[in-house]
N, C-alpha and C positions, 0 to 999 in steps of 0.2 A: 498555573505552572509557568515558570520563567521569571526570574528576578535579575536585576542588574548583575552582570558578570557571571551568572550561573549558566550552565549548559543543560539542556534537556536532551536526554538520551532516548531515542525512539527505535523500537525493534518491530519490524512488520513482517507479515507473511500472508499469502493467499493460498487457497486450496480449491480444488474443483473435482467433482466425482463425475467423470466423463468430461470431455472438452469439445463442445459445450456440455453443460450439465449443471446440477445444483452446485453452487459455490459459496465459499465463505472467506472472510478476511479477519485478521486479528492484529492487534497492536498492543505493545507494552510501552508506556511512557514513564520515564523516571527523571525526577528532579530532586537531587539530594536524596533524602530518605523517603520521599513521597513517590508512590507508584500508582498508576492508573491503567486498567485493562479496558480495551475497547474491542468489540467484535460485531459482526453482522453477516447476513447471508442474502443471496439472491437465488431464485428458483432456476433460472436459466442464464448461464453466463460462461465466461472462459477463465482459465487460470490467470492469464495476463491481466484481465480486467479486475480480478480480485487482488492481485499483487498491487496494482495501481490504486485501487480503492483503499487498501490498508494504509498506504502512505498519505493519501488525501485525507482520510478521516482522522489520522493522527495529527496532521498539521492543522486541520480545522479545529481540533480540540484545544489548541494553544490560543489563549485569550489576548495575548499581546506579542509583539515581535520578540523572538527568542533566538539565541544561538542554539543550534540543533545538530546533533550527530544522529543521522538516520541510518540504521543498518537493515539491509534487505538481503534475502537470499535469491533475489531475482536479478539476473544480469540484464534482462529486458528493462526493468525500472532503472537500475543504476546507469546503464549505457544510454538509455533514452534520455534521461534528464541531464546527464553530464556531457554527452557527446553528440547525440543525434538531433536533439531538439533545435539547436540554432539553425541547422541545415533545413529541417522541415519547415521552420518559420520562413526562412529565406526563400524557399521554393514554393511558398503558398500552401503549406501542409501537404506536400508531395514527398513521397519516399525517394531515396536515391535512384530507384528503378522507375520513377515517374508515376506510380500509383498513389492513390490517396493513403494517408497515414492511418493505420488501424488505431482505433480507440482515441481518436482525436479529441473527443469530448472530455475524456479523463485526462489526457495529456495537457489540455488547456487549463483544466482545474488545478492540476498538480503544479504546473508552471506558475500560475498566478499565486498559489499558496506559498510555494518555495520562495518567490520574490519578496514575500512579506517577512521572511526570516533569513537568518544566516545559516544555511543548511550545508553541512558536509555529508556527502553520501558515501556509504561503505557497503561493500558486498562481502557476504560470508557464504561459504558452501552450505547448502541446506542439509538437514538431517545428519549432522556430524557431531551432535552433542553440545552445540552452543546453547547455553541454558535459556537465554531470552528468546532466541530464534525458535527453540523448541516450544517455549510457552506461547509465542505468537501462533505457531502451527497448531497447537492444541486448541487455542481460542478459535481459530478459523474453522477447525473441524467440529468444535462444539457448536458453533453457529449453524453449520450445515445440519448437524444432528437435531438441534432444537427446531429448526425450520421444518425438517422432514417429519418430525413427530407432531408438529402443530398442524400440518396440512391434512385436510380431510382425505380419507381413503376413497378409492373407487371413482376417480375422474371428476370429483366435485370441484 
C-alpha cells in the first residue's frame, strides 16, 4: 500500500474487557479501492495499550514511506503523539508530573514508525456511527472473542 502521491487512510480502535483484562485491537487500511483489515489480541492488557497497538500494527503494515491519515477514537493516542511526546522525550520519558510515562515501550515504537511516514492524526468520537471506526471496533472485539474461544478452559 502506498504509491507516489496517494494517501493511505487508516482507522484504528482498541478494546478491553476489564481494564486490565483481555484486550484486542483492530485497524482498517485503505489505499484507493484496496482495503486491508488487521486485528489481534492479548490476554492481559489495558485499553490504552490496545489503542496504541492498533496504530503501531497499522503503520508497521505499510511497506514503504507513505502519506497517511490516521483516525483514532482515542484522545490518549491523538494527544500523546501530537502534543505530549516532545515533552516526554525532553524530560527523559517523564510525565509533566514527574513520574515515568506509562506505555513508554509502545510510545517509542509508535514514534519511530510515525517518523517513517507523513502522518496526519485525527480524532473521532467513538461509537457514534463512523463506519470505519465501527469496523475497527468490531475487529478489536472479534480478536478478543477468538482469543477467548481458543484458550483452554479451567486454568490451563
